[in-house]
C-alpha positions in Angstrom: -129.8 -10.4 32.7 -127.4 -11.2 29.9 -128.2 -9.9 26.4 -128.8 -12.5 23.7 -126.4 -13.3 20.9 -127.3 -14.7 17.4 -128.1 -18.3 16.8 -124.7 -19.1 15.4 -123.8 -22.1 17.5 -121.8 -23.8 14.7 -119.4 -21.0 14.7 -118.3 -21.9 18.3 -118.5 -25.7 18.3 -119.2 -26.9 14.7 -116.8 -29.5 13.3 -114.3 -28.9 16.1 -116.7 -30.5 18.6 -118.1 -29.4 22.0 -114.6 -29.4 23.6 -114.0 -26.0 21.9 -117.2 -24.7 23.5 -115.9 -25.8 26.9 -112.4 -24.5 26.5 -113.2 -21.3 24.6 -114.5 -19.3 27.7 -111.3 -20.1 29.6 -109.1 -19.1 26.7 -111.0 -15.8 26.2 -110.9 -15.1 29.9 -107.1 -15.6 29.9 -106.7 -13.2 27.1 -108.9 -10.6 28.9 -106.8 -11.0 32.1 -103.5 -10.5 30.1 -104.8 -7.4 28.4 -106.1 -6.1 31.7 -102.5 -6.3 33.1 -101.2 -4.6 30.0 -103.6 -1.7 30.4 -103.1 -1.5 34.2 -99.3 -1.3 33.7 -99.4 1.6 31.2 -101.4 0.6 28.2 -104.4 2.3 26.6 -106.1 4.9 28.8 -109.3 6.8 28.0 -112.6 7.4 29.7 -112.8 3.7 30.6 -111.4 3.2 34.1 -108.4 0.9 34.3 -109.0 -1.6 37.0 -106.4 -3.6 38.8 -106.6 -7.2 37.5 -107.7 -9.6 40.2 -108.9 -13.2 40.3 -112.3 -11.8 41.2 -112.4 -9.7 38.1 -111.3 -12.7 36.0 -114.1 -14.8 37.5 -116.6 -12.2 36.5 -115.3 -12.3 32.9 -115.4 -16.1 32.9 -119.0 -16.1 34.1 -119.9 -13.8 31.2 -118.1 -16.1 28.7 -119.9 -19.2 30.1 -123.3 -17.4 29.9 -122.6 -16.7 26.2 -122.0 -20.3 25.5 -125.2 -21.2 27.3 -127.2 -18.8 25.3 -125.7 -20.2 22.1 -126.6 -23.8 23.0 -130.1 -22.8 24.0 -130.8 -21.6 20.4 -131.3 -23.9 17.4 -129.2 -23.7 14.3 -131.1 -22.7 11.2 -130.6 -24.2 7.7 -129.1 -22.3 4.7 -132.6 -21.7 3.3 -133.5 -19.7 6.3 -130.5 -17.4 6.0 -131.5 -16.7 2.4 -135.0 -15.7 3.6 -133.5 -13.5 6.3 -131.3 -11.7 3.8 -134.1 -11.2 1.3 -136.3 -9.7 4.1 -133.5 -7.4 5.2 -132.9 -6.2 1.7 -136.6 -5.5 1.1 -136.9 -3.8 4.5 -133.9 -1.5 3.9 -135.5 -0.4 0.6 -138.8 0.3 2.3 -137.3 2.2 5.2 -135.2 4.3 2.8 -138.3 5.2 0.8 -140.1 6.1 4.0 -137.1 8.3 5.2 -136.7 6.3 8.4 -133.1 5.4 7.9 -132.2 9.1 8.5 -135.2 10.1 10.6 -136.0 7.0 12.7 -138.6 8.7 14.8 -141.2 7.8 12.2 -140.5 4.1 12.7 -141.7 4.3 16.3 -145.3 5.5 16.4 -146.8 6.6 19.8 -149.4 4.3 21.2 -152.6 5.2 23.1 -153.2 4.1 26.6 -155.1 0.7 26.9 -158.7 1.0 28.0 -159.4 -2.7 28.2 -157.1 -4.2 30.8 -157.1 -6.8 33.5 -155.5 -6.5 37.0 -155.1 -9.4 39.4 -153.5 -9.6 42.8 -151.0 -12.4 43.8 -149.7 -13.0 47.4 -146.5 -14.8 48.1 -144.7 -15.0 51.5 -147.1 -12.3 52.9 -146.3 -9.9 50.1 -148.9 -8.9 47.5 -148.2 -7.7 44.0 -150.5 -7.1 41.1 -150.3 -8.2 37.5 -151.8 -6.1 34.7 -152.4 -7.5 31.2 -153.8 -6.0 28.0 -153.5 -6.4 24.3 -150.3 -4.9 23.1 -151.9 -3.4 20.0 -148.6 -3.3 18.2 -148.5 -4.2 14.5 -145.7 -3.7 12.0 -146.1 -1.1 9.4 -147.8 -2.2 6.2 -145.6 -3.9 3.7 -142.9 -4.6 6.3 -141.1 -7.9 5.6 -141.7 -10.6 8.2 -144.9 -8.8 9.5 -147.2 -11.8 9.0 -144.8 -14.1 10.8 -144.4 -11.7 13.7 -148.1 -11.2 14.1 -148.5 -15.0 14.0 -146.7 -15.2 17.3 -150.0 -15.3 19.1 -148.9 -15.4 22.8 -146.7 -12.4 22.1 -149.6 -10.1 21.3 -150.7 -9.9 25.0 -148.8 -7.5 27.2 -148.0 -8.4 30.8 -146.5 -6.4 33.7 -146.1 -6.8 37.5 -146.9 -3.9 39.7 -146.1 -2.8 43.3 -148.4 0.1 44.1 -148.9 2.3 47.2 -152.5 2.6 48.3 -152.2 6.1 49.9 -151.2 9.3 48.1 -150.0 9.2 44.4 -146.3 8.2 44.1 -143.7 8.5 41.3 -143.4 5.5 39.1 -140.3 3.4 38.2 -140.6 1.3 35.0 -138.1 -1.5 35.2 -137.2 -3.0 31.8 -135.5 -6.4 32.0 -132.8 -8.2 30.0 -132.7 -11.3 27.9 -133.8 -14.6 29.6 -135.8 -12.6 32.1 -139.4 -11.6 32.2 -140.3 -14.0 35.1 -141.9 -12.7 38.3 -139.5 -14.1 40.9 -136.3 -13.3 38.9 -137.3 -9.8 37.9 -138.5 -8.7 41.3 -135.1 -9.9 42.7 -132.8 -8.5 40.0 -134.3 -5.1 40.2 -134.6 -5.1 44.0 -138.2 -4.1 43.3 -139.4 -4.4 46.9 -136.7 -2.1 48.0 -137.6 0.5 45.4 -141.2 0.2 46.5 -141.0 -0.1 50.3 -137.8 1.8 51.1 -137.7 4.5 48.4 -141.5 4.9 48.2 -142.0 4.3 44.5 -144.7 2.6 42.5 -142.9 0.0 40.5 -144.0 -1.7 37.3 -142.1 -4.5 35.5 -143.2 -5.1 31.9 -142.4 -8.3 30.1 -140.6 -7.7 26.8 -141.6 -9.4 23.5 -141.0 -13.2 23.2 -140.1 -13.4 26.9 -141.8 -15.0 29.9 -145.5 -15.7 29.3 -145.2 -14.0 25.9 -143.1 -16.9 24.6 -145.6 -19.7 25.3 -146.2 -22.1 22.4 -143.9 -20.3 20.0 -141.4 -22.0 17.7 -137.9 -22.5 19.1 -136.4 -20.1 16.7 -138.7 -17.3 17.8 -136.3 -15.4 20.1 -135.5 -11.8 20.7 -132.8 -10.9 20.0 -131.7 -13.7 17.7 -130.4 -14.4 14.2 -133.7 -13.5 12.4 -133.0 -9.8 11.8 -136.6 -8.8 11.0 -137.8 -10.5 14.2 -135.2 -8.4 16.0 -136.4 -5.2 14.4 -140.0 -6.0 15.0 -139.1 -7.0 18.6 -137.3 -3.7 19.2 -140.2 -1.7 17.8 -142.8 -3.6 19.8 -140.7 -3.4 23.0 -140.5 0.4 22.6 -144.3 0.5 21.8 -145.2 -1.6 24.8 -143.1 0.4 27.3 -144.6 3.7 26.0 -148.1 2.1 26.2 -147.5 1.2 29.8 -146.4 4.8 30.5 -149.5 6.1 28.7 -151.6 3.9 31.0 -149.8 5.3 34.1 -150.5 8.9 32.9 -154.2 8.1 32.3 -154.5 6.6 35.8 -152.4 9.2 37.5 -152.2 12.5 35.5 -149.0 14.4 36.2 -147.1 11.4 37.6 -143.4 11.4 37.5 -142.0 8.4 35.6 -138.5 7.0 35.5 -137.0 4.2 33.5 -134.6 1.6 34.9 -133.3 -0.8 32.2 -130.8 -3.6 32.4 -128.9 -5.0 29.4 -131.2 -5.2 26.4 -133.7 -3.4 28.7 -131.2 -0.6 28.9 -131.1 -0.5 25.1 -134.9 -0.3 24.9 -135.0 2.3 27.7 -132.5 4.5 25.8 -134.8 4.4 22.8 -137.9 5.2 24.8 -136.0 8.1 26.5 -135.2 9.5 23.0 -138.9 9.5 22.0 -140.9 10.3 25.2 -141.1 14.0 26.1 -141.9 13.7 29.8 -139.5 11.3 31.6 -137.9 12.3 34.9 -135.0 10.0 34.6 -133.5 7.0 32.7 -131.1 4.7 34.4 -129.3 2.5 31.9 -127.6 -0.6 33.3 -124.9 -2.3 31.1 -126.6 -1.0 28.0 -125.8 -2.0 24.4 -125.9 0.9 21.9 -126.0 -1.0 18.6 -127.7 -4.4 18.4 -126.0 -5.5 15.1 -122.6 -4.6 16.4 -123.4 -6.6 19.5 -124.5 -9.7 17.5 -121.5 -9.4 15.2 -119.1 -9.3 18.2 -120.4 -12.6 19.5 -121.1 -14.4 16.2 -117.7 -16.0 16.1 -118.0 -16.2 12.3 -114.8 -16.6 10.3 -114.1 -14.8 7.0 -116.0 -16.3 4.1 -118.9 -17.5 6.2 -122.0 -16.5 4.2 -123.8 -15.6 7.3 -121.6 -12.5 7.7 -123.6 -11.1 4.8 -126.7 -11.0 7.0 -125.0 -8.8 9.5 -123.6 -6.4 6.9 -127.0 -6.2 5.2 -128.7 -5.4 8.5 -126.3 -2.6 9.6 -128.3 0.3 8.1 -131.4 -0.8 9.9 -129.4 -1.5 13.1 -128.3 2.1 13.1 -131.9 3.2 12.5 -133.1 1.4 15.7 -130.0 2.4 17.8 -130.4 5.1 20.5 -127.3 6.7 18.8 -129.6 7.7 15.9 -131.7 10.0 18.1 -131.1 12.7 20.8 -132.2 11.9 24.3 -135.2 13.8 25.6 -134.8 13.0 29.2 -133.3 16.1 31.1 -129.5 15.9 31.5 -129.8 15.7 35.3 -132.0 12.6 34.8 -129.5 10.6 32.6 -127.6 7.8 34.3 -125.5 4.9 33.1 -123.6 2.2 35.0 -121.4 -0.6 33.5 -118.8 -3.2 34.4 -115.2 -2.8 33.5 -115.0 -6.6 32.9 -118.1 -6.9 30.9 -117.5 -9.5 28.2 -121.0 -9.3 26.7 -121.6 -5.6 26.2 -118.3 -4.0 25.3 -117.6 -1.2 27.8 -115.7 0.9 25.3 -117.4 0.2 22.0 -121.0 0.1 23.3 -121.3 1.8 26.7 -118.9 4.7 26.1 -120.4 5.3 22.7 -123.8 5.8 24.3 -122.4 7.8 27.2 -120.7 10.2 24.7 -124.0 10.5 22.6 -125.9 11.3 25.8 -123.7 14.2 26.6 -121.4 12.4 29.1 -123.9 12.1 31.9 -123.2 10.7 35.4 -121.7 7.3 34.9 -120.9 4.6 37.5 -118.3 1.9 36.8 -118.2 -1.2 38.9 -115.5 -3.9 39.1 -117.3 -6.8 37.5 -118.8 -8.4 34.4 -122.1 -8.0 32.7 -124.1 -9.9 35.3 -122.0 -8.6 38.2 -124.3 -5.5 38.7 -126.7 -7.6 40.8 -124.2 -8.3 43.6 -122.5 -4.9 43.4 -123.1 -2.7 46.3 -121.8 0.4 44.4 -124.5 -0.3 41.7 -127.2 -0.6 44.3 -126.1 2.7 45.9 -125.9 4.3 42.4 -129.4 3.4 41.4 -130.8 4.6 44.8 -129.0 7.9 44.6 -130.1 8.4 41.0 -133.8 8.3 42.1 -133.2 11.3 44.3 -130.6 13.1 42.3 -133.0 13.2 39.3 -135.9 14.4 41.3 -138.0 11.3 40.9 -138.3 11.3 44.6 -138.0 14.3 46.9 -134.6 14.5 48.5 -136.2 15.1 51.9 -137.5 11.5 51.9 -134.1 10.0 51.0 -133.1 7.2 53.3 -130.0 7.6 55.4 -126.7 6.4 53.9 -127.7 7.1 50.3 -125.1 9.3 48.8 -124.3 10.8 45.4 -123.5 8.2 42.7 -119.8 7.7 42.2 -118.3 7.6 38.7 
């Protein structure tokens, strides 16, 4: 569920050798542990809870740091010519978006899709449980003249949209759209991470789990450097636009099949980022539950680049910042009702900075109900408070009638 970082592996290992890649996570975790004691004993205090430093908390931070190293090693290092191409594309895109007025009014960058009419649904049974899989053409295409558009449309397997579904056969039910994080988009993993069967069977929801661009089956046969998010900025921006398009297209399909259906979003990590964007564009959402969500993709990539001063690749990040702000949920106002806004995050998150990313989004969303858990970025999965928080949000928002609430599900705790 971890969010991806840019393909800047040399910045971590490079000429210093792989030993630095191995030692780095432990060094960074030690620094985090020391700062945690400082804050706990009377340092900086704000809306971010100050947790008592424990070995368990440190282990969560270490796991995040190791995940970051793994993500870096899984991605190839591009040559200098590629970075020049990336920079040229970003410059041209910034000029185009400024001319279109999207840098200040980003809604125009995200057109609303129509519901698919030509789709395929198949059933799959595993361990006496049956789920469905729907697929259809995404229908997304970059705007005319956008840099990198031809390359993006050349990612053939990405142009088909896939989603898993758990549907009730009886009366119409509310829908929960679960938007996954980086390195996800696989049936077994997504069903487990989202506790999809629990949402379906115990809370009585129809559940649909879309696959984001360049993930799962949408990444088959693609070049190794075709990743989202990654170092190719225009691929990141096209990926963001298509992710928003695809989620809205799924919701348009739900509304065509079940007019008047209540729909909620449940996003994790980069899926929380996408969900926040969708919740700023869609007029008829009941709730949006954002788990460990980034607020600004470029700031996130910059945080984990590890680039030193003078590295020419820093220019790429600086050039991309205006577009990064354009495709940030901080650039638009949320349309989901205040009582339907929920955020949860880990106080030891080493991937999505709790203060710089999560609190920025929380402030922008009007300080909605927020749940903090004592763990890192990936710790939400094993956190009982997070599980209770998501369950309670379903009923507190009105996605499900409170009279059908299972016993033991209380109000989310901040």
